C-alpha positions in Angstrom: 0.0 0.0 0.0 2.9 2.4 0.8 4.6 1.8 -2.5 1.3 1.8 -4.5 0.3 5.2 -3.1 3.5 7.0 -2.3 6.4 5.1 -4.0 8.0 6.0 -7.3 5.2 6.3 -9.8 2.6 5.8 -7.0 -1.0 6.9 -7.3 -0.5 10.2 -5.4 3.2 10.9 -6.0 2.7 11.0 -9.8 0.2 13.8 -9.3 -3.3 12.1 -9.6 -6.0 14.6 -8.4 -8.6 13.2 -6.0 -11.5 14.9 -7.8 -10.8 12.8 -10.9 -11.4 9.6 -8.9 -13.8 10.2 -6.0 -16.1 12.8 -4.6 -15.3 14.5 -1.3 -17.1 17.2 0.7 -14.6 19.7 -0.8 -15.7 18.8 -4.3 -19.4 18.6 -3.4 -19.9 22.2 -2.6 -18.2 25.4 -1.7 -20.6 25.5 1.3 -18.2 23.1 3.0 -15.4 25.6 2.7 -17.7 28.3 4.0 -18.4 26.2 7.1 -14.6 25.6 7.6 -14.1 29.4 7.4 -16.6 29.8 10.2 -14.6 27.2 12.2 -11.4 29.2 11.5 -13.1 32.2 13.1 -14.1 30.2 16.1 -10.6 28.8 16.7 -9.1 32.2 16.1 -11.4 33.5 18.8 -10.3 30.8 21.3 -6.7 31.6 20.6 -7.1 35.3 21.2 -6.4 36.3 17.6 -2.7 35.4 17.3 -0.4 37.5 15.0 -0.1 34.5 12.7 -2.8 31.9 12.3 -1.7 28.7 10.6 -4.3 26.9 8.5 -2.9 23.6 7.5 -4.6 21.2 5.1 -3.1 17.7 5.3 -3.6 15.7 2.2 -4.5 18.9 0.3 -5.2 17.4 -3.1 -5.1 20.3 -5.5 -5.4 22.9 -2.8 -9.0 23.7 -3.5 -10.1 23.8 0.1 -7.5 26.3 1.2 -8.1 28.5 -1.8 -11.8 28.6 -1.0 -11.4 29.2 2.8 -8.8 31.9 2.7 -11.0 34.7 1.3 -13.9 33.8 3.5 -12.0 33.5 6.8 -11.7 37.3 7.3 -8.2 37.0 8.9 -6.4 39.1 6.3 -2.6 39.0 6.5 -2.7 37.0 9.7 -3.8 33.8 7.9 -0.9 31.5 6.8 -2.4 28.7 4.6 -0.2 25.6 4.3 -1.0 22.7 2.0 0.7 19.4 2.9 0.7 17.1 -0.1 3.1 14.7 -1.7 1.9 15.5 -5.2 3.5 18.3 -7.2 2.1 21.8 -6.7 -0.7 22.4 -9.2 -0.3 25.1 -11.8 -2.3 28.3 -11.1 -2.6 27.9 -7.3 -2.3 31.2 -5.5 1.2 31.9 -4.3 -0.3 32.8 -0.9 -0.6 29.1 -0.2 2.6 27.4 1.0 3.0 24.0 -0.6 5.1 21.4 1.2 5.4 17.6 1.4 5.6 17.3 5.2 4.0 18.8 8.2 5.5 22.0 9.6 7.4 21.6 12.9 5.2 24.1 14.8 1.5 24.9 14.2 -0.7 27.6 15.9 -4.2 27.6 14.4 -6.3 24.9 12.7 -5.3 21.7 11.0 -7.8 20.0 8.7 -7.2 16.4 7.6 -10.1 15.7 5.3 -9.9 12.1 4.1 -6.2 11.9 4.9 -6.0 9.1 7.5 -7.8 6.6 5.3 -4.9 6.8 2.9 -2.2 6.3 5.6 -1.0 2.7 4.7 -1.9 -0.2 7.0 -1.5 -3.9 7.2 -4.3 -6.5 7.1 -4.3 -9.5 9.4 -6.4 -12.7 9.4 -7.1 -15.3 12.1 -6.0 -18.7 10.8 -5.6 -22.2 12.2 -2.1 -21.2 13.2 -3.1 -17.9 14.8 -3.1 -14.4 13.4 -1.2 -13.9 10.2 -0.5 -10.8 8.1 -2.1 -10.8 4.6 0.5 -10.7 1.8 -0.6 -9.3 -1.5 0.7 -9.9 -5.0 1.0 -6.3 -6.4 0.3 -7.4 -9.9 -2.8 -9.5 -9.4 -4.1 -8.7 -5.9 -4.0 -12.4 -4.9 -3.7 -12.9 -1.2 -1.6 -15.3 0.9 -1.0 -15.6 4.6 2.4 -14.4 5.7 4.2 -14.0 9.1 2.6 -13.4 12.5 2.0 -9.7 13.3 4.6 -7.9 15.4 4.3 -7.4 19.1 3.3 -3.7 18.5 0.6 -4.8 16.0 -0.7 -7.5 18.3 -1.0 -5.0 21.2 -2.9 -2.6 19.0 -5.2 -5.4 17.8 -5.9 -6.5 21.4 -6.8 -3.0 22.4 -8.8 -1.9 19.4 -9.7 -4.8 17.1 -9.6 -8.1 18.9 -9.6 -11.0 16.4 -12.3 -13.6 17.0 -14.3 -11.2 19.1 -14.9 -8.8 16.2 -14.4 -11.1 13.2 -11.5 -13.0 11.7 -10.0 -10.1 9.6 -8.8 -6.8 10.8 -7.0 -3.7 9.5 -4.2 -2.6 11.8 -4.5 1.1 12.4 -1.3 1.6 14.4 0.5 3.8 11.8 -2.6 5.9 11.5 -2.6 6.5 15.2 1.1 7.5 15.0 0.4 9.8 12.0 -2.4 11.6 13.9 -0.2 11.8 17.1 2.5 13.5 15.0 -0.1 16.2 14.1 -1.0 16.8 17.8 2.7 16.9 18.8 3.3 19.8 16.4 0.4 21.9 17.8 1.5 24.8 19.9 -2.1 26.0 20.3 -5.4 25.5 18.4 -7.4 22.7 17.0 -6.8 19.6 14.8 -9.7 18.1 12.8 -9.7 14.7 11.2 -12.7 13.9 8.9 -13.0 10.4 7.5 -15.4 7.5 7.0 -14.9 5.7 10.3 -15.9 3.0 12.7 -15.7 2.5 16.5 -14.6 -0.6 18.5 -18.1 -1.9 19.0 -18.9 -1.9 15.3 -15.7 -2.9 13.5 -16.6 -4.4 10.1 -16.3 -8.1 10.1 -14.7 -8.4 6.7 -12.7 -5.1 6.8 -13.1 -2.1 4.5 -10.1 -2.1 2.2 -11.0 -1.0 -1.3 -9.8 0.9 -4.4 -11.1 3.8 -6.4 -10.4 4.7 -10.0 -12.2 7.1 -12.3 -15.1 7.5 -9.9 -15.6 3.7 -9.6 -15.0 1.2 -6.8 -12.4 -1.3 -7.9 -10.3 -4.1 -6.4 -7.5 -2.7 -4.2 -4.7 -4.1 -6.2 -1.5 -2.3 -5.0 0.0 -1.7 -8.5 -0.3 2.1 -8.3 -3.2 2.2 -10.7 -5.9 3.2 -8.1 -6.4 4.9 -4.8 -6.3 2.3 -2.0 -8.3 3.3 1.1 -9.8 1.8 4.3 -12.1 3.2 7.0 -10.4 4.8 10.1 -10.6 3.7 13.7 -11.0 7.3 14.9 -11.5 6.2 18.5 -8.0 4.7 18.5 -6.6 7.9 16.9 -8.3 10.0 19.6 -6.5 8.1 22.3 -3.2 8.5 20.5 -3.9 12.2 20.3 -4.5 12.4 24.0 -1.2 10.7 24.6 0.5 13.2 22.3 -0.8 16.1 24.3 -4.4 16.9 23.3 -6.3 18.8 26.0 -9.8 18.5 24.5 -11.4 15.8 22.5 -14.7 15.4 20.6 -15.8 12.5 18.5 -18.9 13.3 16.5 -20.3 13.3 12.9 -20.1 15.6 10.0 -23.9 16.0 10.1 -23.9 17.2 13.6 -20.9 19.5 13.1 -21.9 21.2 9.9 -25.4 21.8 11.3 -23.8 23.5 14.3 -21.8 25.6 11.8 -25.0 26.7 10.1 -25.6 24.2 7.3 -29.2 22.9 7.7 -30.5 22.0 4.2 -33.8 23.7 4.9 -35.8 24.7 1.8 -36.4 28.5 1.6 -40.1 29.6 2.0 -42.1 29.8 -1.3 -43.0 33.3 -0.5 -39.4 34.3 -1.3 -39.9 33.1 -4.9 -42.7 35.7 -5.3 -40.6 38.6 -4.0 -37.0 37.7 -4.9 -36.9 34.9 -7.6 -33.1 35.0 -7.9 -32.6 35.0 -4.1 -35.0 32.0 -3.9 -33.1 30.0 -6.5 -29.8 30.8 -4.7 -31.2 29.7 -1.4 -32.7 26.6 -2.9 -29.4 25.6 -4.4 -27.6 26.2 -1.1 -30.2 24.0 0.7 -29.6 21.2 -1.8 -25.8 21.4 -1.4 -26.2 21.5 2.4 -28.5 18.5 2.3 -25.8 16.4 0.5 -23.1 17.5 3.0 -25.2 16.6 6.0 -26.9 13.4 4.7 -26.5 10.9 7.5 -26.3 8.1 4.9 -23.7 9.9 2.9 -21.1 12.6 3.6 -23.0 13.6 6.8 -22.2 10.2 8.2 -18.4 10.8 8.2 -16.7 10.8 11.5 -15.2 14.0 12.9 -12.3 13.8 15.4 -11.7 17.2 17.0 -8.7 17.6 19.4 -7.4 20.8 20.9 -4.1 21.9 22.4 -4.0 24.8 24.9 -7.6 25.8 24.3 -11.1 24.1 24.8 -13.1 22.6 22.0 -14.8 25.6 20.3 -18.2 26.3 21.7 -19.9 26.0 18.4 -18.8 22.3 18.2 -19.3 21.6 21.9 -23.0 21.4 21.3 -22.4 18.2 19.4 -20.7 16.6 22.4 -23.4 13.9 22.6 -21.7 11.0 20.8 -23.4 10.0 17.6 -22.8 6.8 15.6 -20.0 7.2 13.1 -20.9 4.7 10.4 -18.5 4.2 7.5 -19.7 5.4 4.2 -18.0 4.8 0.9 -16.9 7.7 -1.2 
């Protein structure tokens, strides 16, 4: 998976753009970026309006989200947008956005990791008659064989978060995703980090796993030959614990539906009376309502899990209203 996505000629390192292969909230509507701009303002408020506000997009794709948030955030020259992406910088992207292939060492502001953790490589393990064995994959055909036993670190992660036998005979080991998320929290000097992904929690791990591939907008077999995106749902509850260990002060696990509704996206149709007095305004409001409805659909994008963690500040009040834990079912792109 590591080679297929990030090695020489890998799916992402050769410059494939996510929008060509799957649909994310960023691609669905600019209303998502507008909601993120409101979140920037909330975090800026909790930080006391620092002289420099870092807005970091991890797994930035083509940089669309940062380009849409920046003019709506209202922070002027204090905003420092940073795109973290292994693909080459796209032509035409505003020079105001810093483009880099690794996280900055120090971050004060807001980190957004929208569908990043699902692409952090992982191993798959199966319970066999000889005990747990890693699944070895032929990169040219996708054929699977049982390999060696998992490492002690992998076994400890499985026992804590995805116990084989108890939760099925096949598991996806999220240890490296936990470490990747912890590395984000460790770099925070103040502010908030947000991971958005299709997710599952310990009580509802998928019996057969979630590993799959995407190419040209279609779901395909996850053959690790570099021809397709390879992804798996995220154990956000495990990542949350790793974030606490890395220094997070506040934690919230919720859904995109709950969070975007708290940020003002409701999907409510405008009153018909508006059509009689302001036809153009009615059509604009109707379009916004339709886009909001897609973003908060609990059976679609709205079902994505949100992991919010803060350093040095509390969870923003606008999101704290979603503190009642909701189910975070995994939904395919």
